[in-house]
C-alpha positions as CSV (number, residue, x, y, z in Angstrom):
1,X,0.0,0.0,0.0
2,X,1.5,3.3,-1.1
3,X,1.5,6.7,0.5
4,X,3.4,9.5,-1.2
5,X,7.1,8.5,-0.8
6,X,6.4,5.5,1.4
7,X,5.2,2.0,0.6
8,X,3.9,-0.3,3.4
9,X,4.0,-4.1,2.8
10,X,2.7,-6.8,5.1
11,X,2.5,-10.6,4.8
12,X,2.0,-13.8,6.6
13,X,4.6,-16.6,6.6
14,X,2.5,-19.3,5.1
15,X,4.0,-20.9,2.0
16,X,2.6,-23.4,-0.5
17,X,4.5,-26.3,-2.0
18,X,2.9,-28.1,-5.0
19,X,3.1,-31.5,-3.3
20,X,-0.5,-32.3,-2.6
21,X,-0.9,-28.5,-2.1
22,X,1.0,-28.6,1.2
23,X,0.8,-25.4,3.2
24,X,2.9,-24.6,6.2
25,X,4.3,-21.5,8.1
26,X,8.0,-20.9,7.8
27,X,10.3,-19.0,10.2
28,X,11.5,-16.6,7.5
29,X,9.3,-13.7,6.4
30,X,7.6,-13.8,3.0
31,X,8.7,-10.4,1.6
32,X,12.3,-10.7,0.4
33,X,14.7,-7.9,-0.4
34,X,15.4,-7.2,-4.1
35,X,17.3,-4.0,-3.6
36,X,17.8,-1.3,-0.9
37,X,14.6,0.4,-2.1
38,X,12.5,-2.6,-3.1
39,X,11.0,-5.9,-1.8
40,X,9.1,-8.8,-3.4
41,X,6.2,-10.7,-1.8
42,X,4.9,-13.9,-3.4
43,X,1.7,-16.1,-3.4
44,X,1.4,-19.6,-4.8
45,X,4.0,-22.3,-5.2
46,X,7.1,-21.2,-3.3
47,X,9.3,-23.6,-5.3
48,X,8.2,-21.7,-8.5
49,X,9.2,-18.4,-6.9
50,X,12.8,-19.5,-6.0
51,X,14.3,-19.5,-9.5
52,X,12.6,-16.2,-10.3
53,X,14.0,-14.6,-7.2
54,X,17.5,-16.0,-7.7
55,X,17.7,-14.8,-11.3
56,X,16.2,-11.4,-10.7
57,X,18.4,-10.8,-7.6
58,X,21.5,-11.7,-9.6
59,X,20.6,-9.3,-12.4
60,X,19.8,-6.5,-10.0
61,X,23.0,-6.9,-8.0
62,X,25.0,-6.5,-11.2
63,X,23.9,-2.9,-11.4
64,X,26.0,-0.4,-9.6
65,X,23.3,2.2,-9.4
66,X,19.9,2.3,-7.7
67,X,17.3,1.1,-10.2
68,X,13.8,2.6,-10.8
69,X,11.2,0.2,-9.4
70,X,9.7,-0.1,-12.9
71,X,13.1,-1.5,-14.1
72,X,13.2,-4.0,-11.2
73,X,9.6,-5.1,-12.1
74,X,10.8,-5.7,-15.7
75,X,13.7,-7.8,-14.5
76,X,11.4,-9.9,-12.4
77,X,9.1,-10.3,-15.4
78,X,12.0,-11.6,-17.5
79,X,12.9,-14.0,-14.8
80,X,9.3,-15.2,-14.5
81,X,9.2,-15.9,-18.3
82,X,12.4,-17.9,-18.1
83,X,11.3,-19.9,-15.1
84,X,7.9,-20.6,-16.6
85,X,9.4,-21.7,-20.0
86,X,11.8,-24.1,-18.2
87,X,8.9,-25.7,-16.3
88,X,6.5,-26.0,-19.3
89,X,9.4,-27.5,-21.3
90,X,9.9,-30.1,-18.5
91,X,6.2,-31.0,-18.2
92,X,4.8,-30.6,-21.8
93,X,7.7,-30.9,-24.3
94,X,10.3,-33.1,-22.6
95,X,8.0,-36.2,-22.5
96,X,7.9,-36.2,-26.3
97,X,11.6,-35.5,-26.7
98,X,11.3,-31.7,-27.4
99,X,12.3,-28.4,-25.9
100,X,11.2,-24.9,-26.9
101,X,14.0,-24.5,-29.4
102,X,13.5,-27.9,-31.1
103,X,9.7,-27.4,-31.0
104,X,9.9,-24.3,-33.1
105,X,12.5,-25.8,-35.4
106,X,10.5,-29.0,-35.9
107,X,7.2,-27.2,-36.6
108,X,7.2,-28.1,-40.3
109,X,7.8,-31.8,-39.6
110,X,5.1,-32.1,-36.9
111,X,1.5,-32.7,-37.7
112,X,-0.7,-29.6,-37.5
113,X,-2.9,-31.3,-34.9
114,X,0.1,-32.0,-32.6
115,X,1.4,-28.4,-33.0
116,X,-2.0,-27.0,-32.2
117,X,-2.4,-29.2,-29.1
118,X,1.1,-28.4,-27.8
119,X,0.7,-24.7,-28.5
120,X,-2.6,-24.6,-26.6
121,X,-1.1,-26.5,-23.7
122,X,1.8,-24.1,-23.4
123,X,-0.4,-21.0,-23.7
124,X,-2.7,-22.3,-21.0
125,X,0.1,-23.5,-18.7
126,X,-0.3,-22.0,-15.2
127,X,3.0,-21.4,-13.4
128,X,1.0,-20.9,-10.2
129,X,3.0,-17.9,-8.8
130,X,1.9,-14.3,-8.2
131,X,4.4,-11.6,-7.2
132,X,4.0,-8.2,-5.7
133,X,6.8,-5.7,-6.2
134,X,6.9,-2.7,-3.9
135,X,9.5,0.0,-3.6
136,X,10.4,3.7,-3.6
137,X,12.6,5.6,-6.1
138,X,13.1,9.2,-7.0
139,X,9.6,9.4,-8.5
140,X,7.9,8.1,-5.4
141,X,6.3,4.9,-4.2
142,X,5.4,2.1,-6.6
143,X,3.5,-1.2,-6.6
144,X,3.5,-3.8,-9.4
145,X,1.8,-7.1,-9.6
146,X,3.1,-10.0,-11.8
147,X,0.9,-13.0,-12.6
148,X,1.0,-15.9,-15.0
149,X,2.1,-15.9,-17.8
150,X,4.4,-12.9,-16.6
151,X,1.7,-10.2,-17.0
152,X,2.9,-7.0,-15.3
153,X,0.4,-4.4,-14.0
154,X,1.1,-1.1,-12.1
155,X,-1.1,-0.2,-9.2
156,X,0.5,3.2,-8.6
157,X,-2.8,5.0,-9.5
158,X,-4.9,3.2,-6.9
159,X,-2.1,2.9,-4.4
160,X,-3.0,-0.5,-3.1
161,X,-2.7,-4.2,-4.2
162,X,-2.9,-7.6,-2.7
163,X,-2.1,-11.2,-3.7
164,X,-3.0,-14.6,-2.4
165,X,-6.2,-16.2,-1.1
166,X,-7.0,-13.2,1.1
167,X,-7.2,-10.6,-1.7
168,X,-11.0,-9.9,-1.4
169,X,-10.8,-9.3,2.4
170,X,-7.7,-7.1,2.1
171,X,-9.0,-4.9,-0.8
172,X,-12.4,-4.6,0.9
173,X,-10.7,-3.3,4.0
174,X,-8.9,-0.6,1.9
175,X,-12.1,0.4,0.2
176,X,-14.1,0.4,3.4
177,X,-11.6,2.7,5.1
178,X,-11.6,5.2,2.2
179,X,-7.9,4.6,1.3
180,X,-6.2,7.4,-0.6
181,X,-2.6,7.3,-1.8
182,X,-2.1,10.8,-0.2
183,X,-2.7,9.5,3.3
184,X,0.1,9.9,5.8
185,X,2.3,6.9,6.5
186,X,1.0,6.3,10.0
187,X,-2.6,6.0,8.6
188,X,-1.4,3.6,5.9
189,X,0.5,1.4,8.4
190,X,-2.7,1.0,10.5
191,X,-4.9,0.4,7.5
192,X,-2.5,-2.2,6.0
193,X,-2.2,-4.1,9.2
194,X,-6.0,-4.2,9.4
195,X,-6.2,-5.5,5.9
196,X,-3.8,-8.3,6.8
197,X,-5.8,-9.3,9.8
198,X,-9.1,-9.3,7.8
199,X,-7.5,-11.4,5.1
200,X,-6.9,-14.1,7.8
201,X,-10.5,-15.0,7.3
202,X,-9.5,-16.7,4.0
203,X,-8.2,-20.2,4.0
204,X,-4.4,-20.4,3.6
205,X,-3.6,-17.0,5.2
206,X,-1.4,-17.5,8.3
207,X,-1.5,-15.7,11.6
208,X,2.1,-14.5,11.7
209,X,2.5,-10.9,10.5
210,X,5.5,-9.1,9.2
211,X,5.2,-5.4,8.3
212,X,7.7,-3.3,6.4
213,X,7.8,0.4,5.5
214,X,9.9,1.3,2.5
215,X,11.1,4.9,2.2
216,X,13.9,6.9,0.8
217,X,16.2,5.8,3.6
218,X,15.7,2.1,2.9
219,X,13.5,-0.7,4.2
220,X,12.3,-0.6,7.8
221,X,10.8,-3.7,9.4
222,X,8.4,-2.9,12.2
223,X,9.7,-4.5,15.5
224,X,7.7,-7.4,16.9
225,X,6.6,-5.4,20.0
226,X,5.1,-2.7,17.7
227,X,3.3,-5.4,15.7
228,X,2.0,-6.9,19.0
229,X,0.7,-3.4,20.0
230,X,-1.1,-3.2,16.7
231,X,-2.6,-6.6,17.3
232,X,-3.8,-5.6,20.7
233,X,-5.5,-2.4,19.4
234,X,-7.1,-4.3,16.5
235,X,-8.5,-7.0,18.8
236,X,-10.0,-4.3,21.0
237,X,-11.6,-2.6,17.9
238,X,-13.0,-6.0,16.8
239,X,-14.5,-6.6,20.3
240,X,-16.1,-3.1,20.2
241,X,-17.6,-3.9,16.8
242,X,-19.0,-7.2,18.0
243,X,-20.6,-5.3,21.0
244,X,-22.1,-2.8,18.6
245,X,-23.7,-5.5,16.5
246,X,-25.1,-7.2,19.7
247,X,-26.6,-3.9,20.7
248,X,-28.2,-3.5,17.3
249,X,-29.6,-7.0,17.5
250,X,-31.2,-6.2,20.9
251,X,-32.7,-3.0,19.5
252,X,-34.2,-5.0,16.6
253,X,-35.8,-7.4,19.1
254,X,-37.3,-4.5,21.1
255,X,-38.8,-3.0,17.9
256,X,-40.6,-6.3,17.3
257,X,-40.3,-5.8,13.6
258,X,-41.9,-9.2,12.8
259,X,-45.2,-8.2,14.3
260,X,-45.3,-5.2,12.0
261,X,-44.9,-7.2,8.8
262,X,-48.2,-8.5,7.4
263,X,-48.2,-12.1,6.3
264,X,-48.3,-12.7,2.6
265,X,-51.8,-14.2,2.8
266,X,-53.3,-10.9,4.1
267,X,-51.7,-8.7,1.5
């Protein structure tokens, strides 16, 4: 979530491995550092993210200057394409003795039906990884989302984005709290934390919470005691909301609305 020259990123620590869709919480935070001004957070198959991250990090580290976030997003996109191509080669082409290079060279010698089937399978291949790129450069805060098959979208205009199974809960929180990219960073931190907690209603979202603020000075991780204080405040807010709902229910009972509604047979 962006705010002027700051970007706030939060995540759980649950990862998914495509071995019977196994999910577990790890000790290491999900957001990983790509540069002094940028982090990447992922959703989906963690084993698919590793080669993307390794290649992108290597390319970024070769640069001796601070990169614009857009440039970093393009590097991650290229790494995504390479990782996806390697995987679809392994699963679709290798079983029939082909790779991407030999497939394109052998097009004339293969049957049109086989070419069509293979092309369709490759086009529809889902790599199963979504990546959120967040960072700050000279032009301000930036958020990019990368999805299969390496589609890149900028969320700078709306100033918020989410990935993973808790997307609807997180985005609904931002909308419900009238998020605006011009809000001060304290407000954004509070709202982003609430979005993470609300997203825990979705299956697959873990309870552990890591929260980062990216600014011109670098990447700042909120200390655990501060996150615990946010948790305490959020829990109190939730309890107050439950009390308010209970009071409304009691009021409805006192109004005896049912007695005021005429049965259908008497209308």
